C-alpha positions as CSV (number, residue, x, y, z in Angstrom):
1,M,91.8,125.3,66.7
2,N,93.6,125.7,70.0
3,D,96.6,123.6,70.9
4,A,96.3,120.6,73.1
5,T,98.9,118.8,75.3
6,P,100.0,115.7,73.4
7,T,100.5,113.6,76.6
8,N,99.1,113.4,80.1
9,Q,102.4,114.8,81.4
10,T,102.7,118.4,82.6
11,P,104.0,120.3,79.6
12,K,107.4,121.8,79.7
13,I,105.9,125.0,78.5
14,Q,102.2,125.8,78.8
15,I,100.8,129.1,77.5
16,R,97.2,130.1,78.0
17,G,95.4,133.3,76.9
18,L,98.6,135.2,76.1
19,R,97.9,138.7,74.9
20,K,100.4,141.4,73.9
21,V,99.5,144.8,72.5
22,F,101.8,147.6,71.3
23,G,99.8,150.8,71.2
24,D,96.7,150.1,69.1
25,K,98.2,147.0,67.4
26,V,97.3,143.7,68.9
27,I,100.2,141.2,68.3
28,L,99.1,138.3,70.4
29,D,95.4,137.8,71.1
30,G,94.8,134.9,73.4
31,V,97.5,132.4,72.3
32,D,97.3,128.9,73.7
33,L,100.2,126.6,73.1
34,D,101.9,123.6,74.8
35,V,105.4,122.2,74.4
36,G,105.7,118.7,75.9
37,N,108.8,117.2,77.5
38,G,111.3,116.3,74.8
39,E,108.9,117.6,72.1
40,S,109.9,119.8,69.2
41,V,107.2,122.3,68.4
42,L,107.5,124.8,65.6
43,V,105.4,127.9,65.0
44,I,104.8,129.2,61.5
45,G,103.2,132.4,60.4
46,G,103.8,135.4,58.2
47,S,106.2,138.3,58.9
48,G,104.8,140.4,61.7
49,S,102.5,137.7,63.0
50,G,104.0,137.7,66.5
51,K,106.3,134.7,66.4
52,S,109.3,136.5,67.8
53,V,107.1,138.4,70.3
54,L,105.9,135.0,71.6
55,L,109.5,133.8,72.3
56,K,110.4,137.1,74.0
57,C,107.4,136.9,76.3
58,I,108.3,133.3,77.3
59,L,111.9,134.5,78.1
60,G,110.6,137.5,80.1
61,L,112.2,140.0,77.6
62,L,108.7,141.3,77.0
63,H,105.9,141.4,79.6
64,P,102.4,140.2,78.2
65,D,99.4,142.3,79.0
66,S,97.5,139.2,80.1
67,G,97.7,135.5,80.1
68,S,99.8,132.7,81.7
69,I,103.1,131.1,80.8
70,L,104.1,128.1,82.9
71,V,107.6,126.6,82.6
72,D,107.7,123.2,84.4
73,G,104.5,124.2,86.1
74,Q,105.9,127.5,87.4
75,E,104.2,130.8,86.4
76,V,106.8,133.1,84.8
77,V,104.7,136.0,84.0
78,G,105.5,138.7,86.5
79,L,108.8,137.2,87.5
80,Y,111.8,139.5,87.9
81,G,115.4,139.5,89.0
82,S,116.9,136.3,90.3
83,A,113.6,134.4,90.1
84,L,113.5,135.1,86.3
85,E,117.1,134.3,85.8
86,E,116.6,130.9,87.5
87,V,114.0,130.1,84.9
88,R,116.1,131.5,82.0
89,A,118.9,129.2,83.0
90,K,116.8,126.3,81.6
91,F,116.9,127.9,78.1
92,G,119.3,127.9,75.2
93,M,118.8,129.9,72.0
94,L,120.0,129.9,68.4
95,F,119.4,133.4,67.1
96,Q,118.3,134.2,63.6
97,N,121.7,135.5,62.5
98,A,123.7,133.6,65.1
99,A,124.3,137.0,67.0
100,L,128.0,136.3,67.7
101,F,130.2,138.8,69.4
102,D,132.6,140.0,66.8
103,S,135.2,141.0,69.4
104,L,135.5,137.5,70.8
105,P,137.0,134.4,69.3
106,V,134.7,131.5,68.5
107,W,135.4,129.5,71.6
108,E,134.6,132.5,73.9
109,N,131.3,133.0,72.0
110,V,130.3,129.4,72.7
111,A,131.5,129.7,76.3
112,F,130.0,133.2,77.0
113,G,127.0,132.0,79.0
114,L,129.1,129.6,81.0
115,I,131.7,132.3,82.0
116,Q,129.4,135.3,82.4
117,G,126.2,133.5,83.5
118,K,127.4,130.6,85.5
119,G,130.8,131.8,86.7
120,M,132.7,128.9,85.2
121,N,136.5,129.5,85.0
122,R,137.9,130.1,81.5
123,E,139.9,127.0,81.3
124,D,136.9,124.7,82.1
125,A,134.6,126.8,79.9
126,K,137.0,126.4,76.9
127,I,137.0,122.6,77.3
128,V,133.2,122.6,77.2
129,A,133.3,125.0,74.2
130,L,135.6,122.7,72.3
131,E,133.4,119.7,73.0
132,K,130.3,121.5,71.8
133,L,132.1,122.7,68.7
134,A,133.1,119.1,68.0
135,S,129.5,118.0,68.3
136,V,128.5,120.4,65.5
137,G,131.3,119.3,63.3
138,L,133.9,122.1,64.0
139,N,137.5,121.4,65.0
140,E,139.8,123.1,67.4
141,D,141.3,125.3,64.7
142,V,138.0,127.1,64.3
143,A,137.9,127.9,68.0
144,E,140.5,130.6,67.7
145,L,139.0,132.3,64.7
146,S,137.0,135.5,64.8
147,P,133.3,135.4,63.7
148,A,134.3,137.6,60.7
149,E,136.4,134.7,59.4
150,L,133.4,132.3,59.3
151,S,131.1,131.4,56.5
152,G,127.3,131.6,57.1
153,G,127.0,127.9,57.7
154,M,129.9,128.0,60.2
155,R,128.4,130.9,62.1
156,K,125.1,128.9,62.4
157,R,127.1,125.9,63.8
158,V,128.9,128.1,66.3
159,G,125.5,129.6,67.3
160,L,124.1,126.1,67.8
161,A,127.2,125.1,69.9
162,R,126.5,128.1,72.1
163,A,122.8,127.3,72.4
164,I,123.6,123.8,73.7
165,A,126.7,124.8,75.7
166,S,125.0,124.7,79.1
167,N,123.0,121.5,78.3
168,P,119.7,123.4,78.4
169,E,116.3,121.8,79.0
170,I,114.6,124.0,76.5
171,I,116.0,125.4,73.2
172,F,114.6,128.1,71.1
173,F,115.4,128.2,67.4
174,D,114.7,131.5,65.6
175,E,114.8,131.0,61.8
176,P,117.7,128.5,62.0
177,T,118.2,128.2,58.3
178,T,117.8,131.9,57.2
179,G,120.5,133.0,54.8
180,L,121.7,129.4,54.1
181,D,121.6,127.6,50.8
182,P,119.4,124.5,50.7
183,I,122.2,122.0,51.2
184,M,123.7,123.9,54.2
185,G,120.1,124.3,55.6
186,D,119.7,120.6,55.5
187,V,123.1,120.1,57.3
188,I,122.1,122.6,60.1
189,D,118.7,120.9,60.5
190,R,120.3,117.5,60.9
191,L,122.7,118.9,63.5
192,I,119.8,120.5,65.3
193,V,117.9,117.2,65.4
194,S,121.0,115.3,66.5
195,C,122.0,117.7,69.3
196,V,118.4,118.0,70.6
197,R,118.0,114.3,70.7
198,E,121.3,113.9,72.6
199,L,120.3,116.5,75.2
200,G,116.7,115.2,75.5
201,A,115.6,118.9,75.3
202,S,112.3,120.4,74.5
203,T,112.3,122.9,71.6
204,L,110.3,125.8,70.3
205,S,111.2,127.1,66.8
206,I,109.9,129.7,64.5
207,T,110.6,129.7,60.7
208,H,109.3,130.6,57.3
209,D,111.2,127.7,55.7
210,M,108.8,124.8,55.4
211,A,111.5,122.3,54.3
212,S,113.3,123.1,57.6
213,A,110.0,123.0,59.5
214,R,109.3,119.5,58.3
215,R,112.8,118.3,59.3
216,I,113.1,119.6,62.8
217,S,109.6,119.5,64.3
218,D,107.3,116.9,65.8
219,R,104.4,119.3,65.8
220,I,103.5,122.5,64.0
221,A,101.2,125.4,65.0
222,M,100.2,128.3,62.8
223,L,99.9,131.8,64.3
224,Y,97.6,134.2,62.4
225,K,96.2,137.5,63.6
226,G,97.4,136.9,67.1
227,K,95.9,133.4,67.5
228,I,96.9,129.8,67.0
229,I,94.5,128.9,64.2
230,W,95.8,125.3,63.6
231,S,98.1,122.8,65.3
232,G,98.9,119.2,64.7
233,P,101.6,116.6,64.0
234,T,104.1,117.7,61.4
235,K,103.2,114.7,59.2
236,S,99.6,115.9,59.0
237,I,100.2,119.5,57.9
238,D,99.7,118.7,54.2
239,N,96.2,117.5,55.0
240,S,95.4,120.2,57.6
241,G,92.0,121.1,55.9
242,N,92.8,124.7,57.0
243,P,92.8,127.1,54.0
244,Y,95.2,129.5,55.8
245,V,97.7,126.8,56.5
246,E,97.4,125.4,52.9
247,Q,98.0,128.9,51.5
248,F,101.0,129.5,53.7
249,I,102.8,126.2,53.2
250,N,102.3,126.2,49.5
251,G,103.3,129.9,49.1
252,N,100.3,130.9,47.2
253,S,99.5,134.6,46.7
254,E,95.8,133.9,46.4
255,G,93.8,132.7,49.4
256,P,92.4,134.0,52.7
257,I,95.7,135.6,53.7
258,Q,95.8,138.9,52.0
259,M,99.2,140.6,51.6
260,Q,99.3,144.4,51.4
261,V,101.3,145.2,48.2
262,R,101.7,148.8,47.1
263,S,101.0,149.4,43.4
264,L,103.8,151.1,41.4
């Protein structure tokens, strides 16, 4: 089942026929996916299914072998240099492990893109950083700490503050609750929903955590063997009628998805 645009508006992101191959391994094999304006779309799929490759292709970090990626109606496949950077300026990203710079204090991590990417002076950038830290529930005392002094949940909050620092139009969330206990995972998800709603941003997320997926998304798509095999409203995923989706969301070892396990 291919994805469909949920409204008549031009999608914020429109992907058609996306294909990416590494050697003889096909990772993406004709992916079709839309992300509407202000919509939160989440992609699920097993490890190695191509979820991270999909995000990297959209950002221009990897170049697809074929297919189209439109951002606000502009083709980004084949863009380089300043033209690509102009498109990337629309994006923010929360990385899987926060990916903070250990050599910089928290506030500089949050302000990094503002200073290095947008040329904002340090004083103004720090003011913005403190505002964004406050929006994720962290006070000024945290701003001067080093990342090594933070708990896992605090690191995620700092990563979220950095992702929203430039008021992006689109935010990517890469496994936002990985490594967190269920309670802190719920806290982070609620912060994500709140921050995204305040910005009015469109989001594309990837995760294995189905509890998180249900909390932060409007729509879910499943990637399997390089294709989107199902997509629909988050509220309908428990009644997808797709055996692959049912096996994945219920975590069953038996089903059409066969895991390669080496016998001891």
